C-alpha positions, 0 to 999 in steps of 0.5 A, a space after each residue: 278604612 276608606 281613603 278620602 278622595 283627593 280633589 284636584 286643586 287649580 293652580 294659584 295662577 289659574 285661580 288668580 287669572 280667573 278672578 282677574 278675568 271675572 273682574 275685567 268682564 264685570 267692570 266692562 259690562 257695567 261701564 258699557 251699560 252706563 256708556 251706551 245709556 248716557 252717550 248713545 241711547 239718551 239722544 233719542 229721548 233728548 232729540 225733541 226737547 233739545 230741538 224745541 229749545 234751540 228753535 230748530 228742526 229734529 233733522 238739524 239736531 239729528 245732524 249733530 248725532 251724525 257728526 258724532 258717529 262720523 267722528 267715531 268712523 274716522 277714529 275707528 282704525 287709529 283706535 284699533 291700532 292703538 289697542 293692538 299695540 298698547 292695550 285699552 286702560 289709558 284709552 278707555 279711561 280717558 274716553 269715559 272721563 271725556 264723556 263726563 265733561 262733554 255731557 256737562 257741556 251738552 247740558 249748557 248748550 244754547 246754539 246749534 253749533 255748540 251742540 255739534 261741537 259737543 256731539 263730535 267730542 262724544 263721538 271721539 269719547 265713544 270710539 275710545 270707551 265703548 264696545 269696539 274697545 271693550 271687545 278688543 280688550 276681552 279678546 286680548 285678555 281671554 283664551 279661546 276657552 273663555 272668550 265666548 262666555 266673556 263676550 256673551 256676559 258682557 253683551 247680555 249685561 250691557 244689553 239692558 242699557 236701553 231698557 234702563 236709560 230710555 225710560 230713565 231719561 224720559 222720566 228725568 226730562 218729563 219731571 226735571 227738564 232736559 238740562 237737568 236730565 243730562 246733568 244726572 246722566 253725567 253723574 252716572 257716566 262718571 262711574 265708568 271712569 274708575 272701572 276702566 282705570 282699575 279693571 283694565 290691565 295690559 295683558 301680559 300673555 298677549 304679545 300683540 299688546 307689547 309694542 317692544 316685540 315688533 318682530 312678532 307683531 309683523 306677521 299680524 300685518 299679513 293677517 290684515 292683508 289676508 282678511 282684506 283679500 277674503 271675499 267673506 270679509 266684505 260679505 260680513 262688511 255688507 251684512 253688518 253695515 246694512 244691519 247697522 243702518 236698520 238698527 240705528 234708524 229704529 233706535 233714533 226714530 222709534 219713539 217719535 214714530 210711536 208718538 206719531 201713531 198716537 201713543 203717549 211719550 212715556 209709553 213710547 219711551 217704555 216700549 222703545 226701552 224693551 229693545 234692550 231686554 229683547 236684545 238680551 233674549 235674542 243673544 241667549 236664543 242665538 247661543 242656544 241655536 248655535 249648538 246645532 247651527 252655524 253662526 252665519 245661519 243663525 244670524 241670517 235667520 234672526 235678521 230675516 225675522 227683523 225684516 218681517 217685523 219692521 215691515 209690519 210695524 207701520 201697519 200695526 203700530 197704531 194699536 198697542 198690542 200690534 206695536 208691542 208685538 212688532 217691537 218684540 219681533 224686531 228687538 229679538 235681533 237687536 243685539 245679535 250683530 253686536 255679539 256675532 261680529 266679534 265672534 265671526 272675526 275671531 273665528 275667521 282671522 288671526 286675533 293678533 290684529 283683531 282690533 285693527 280688523 274690527 276697526 276696518 270693518 267698523 268704518 262702513 258700519 259707522 258711516 251707516 250709523 251716521 247716515 241712517 238716522 239723518 236719511 230716515 229723518 229726511 224720508 219722514 219729512 218728505 213723506 210725512 209718514 214713518 211708513 217708508 222709513 220702516 219699509 226701508 229698514 225691512 229691506 236693509 235687514 233682508 239684505 244683511 240676512 242674505 249677505 251673512 248667509 252667503 259667507 261660507 265656512 272657511 279655514 282660519 286666515 292665518 298670520 301669513 295670509 294663508 289658512 292656519 292648521 286649525 279649522 274654523 269652527 262655527 259651532 264653538 262661538 258663543 259658549 259651545 266647546 271648541 
């Protein structure tokens, strides 16, 4: 008589925690897809029709976008500190709800100053509800063993945001006008509110989210000081800032550039929408490569490919095949920085102050995000061509690749300002066992 094999059964608490983690990641993945589509990517398609209605230049309208991003930069560190102390449920719910109201207001603007006010509000709503807040929640709510897959899942799903919302917004504008298009986007944005309200919880097992335990949170202050004294932190800041400038300039101006080279607006919006799907492919490719190479090496290599693609684009962009090929080359690195930055920060520094450190790093990145589209618009106006814009984008990608490659592996910077006993592992970041 054979004895049946007894299968190990996971504890109920582990199963419950797994379900909660899955629910959290799934909810944030959907909310980020929606939020980036409505509050960020749609602007590129709305740029020209809004400028035409307001009887102003695209540069002036781009300035409203700049004001939005600057607002996000000003709020990055305060938002990070709030997240470290209180968690993200209230903040992310309020931010997504504010996004709905601001989109409704945007649909009714008739003057440039009204547009600027709305975009400033959208900057605040984005700081409270988009990636930086979501990453902090995921890192706080997951263990090291589950964190990499959670971040990858979140960014892979949200990577389709531009693929969905750029063509959708283009179709809405073409068939119903820009005001109705924004009203539809506001209705979609409303779906993010309950996702944040019910899925984001205060992580009970992370003391840095508990403001009552100040005795344990004080060492995190030392982690911030240690990070700011680390040369690698500033190399990461330089690399990701330069890359943000390149990515943002292309995001805002790619549709207009393709149209200027003779492509129909619908084609231009569709090709630009490929960036989202390509960002997903790039993240998956990066994950595979990191099984054999360090995160910094893979990231720098991808940024170098982007530099080559951006340099080629103005010379082959008038041809349909050339435009698609160059956009594919650039798009493969479109989302790599999004996942590489939190991974490198979590590997290198004390995660008890992750949100604060991320907020500090986001400030120069957000300033670049604000300035790059406006600078690109000014450069295009002066040159009468997008060629110098794309050459500058290529230079930024090359600089970011060099800076990231120069960041050497190190021991984790501990909470008291020195290395911890655990070695920083560059091979376990994106799904590879640590």
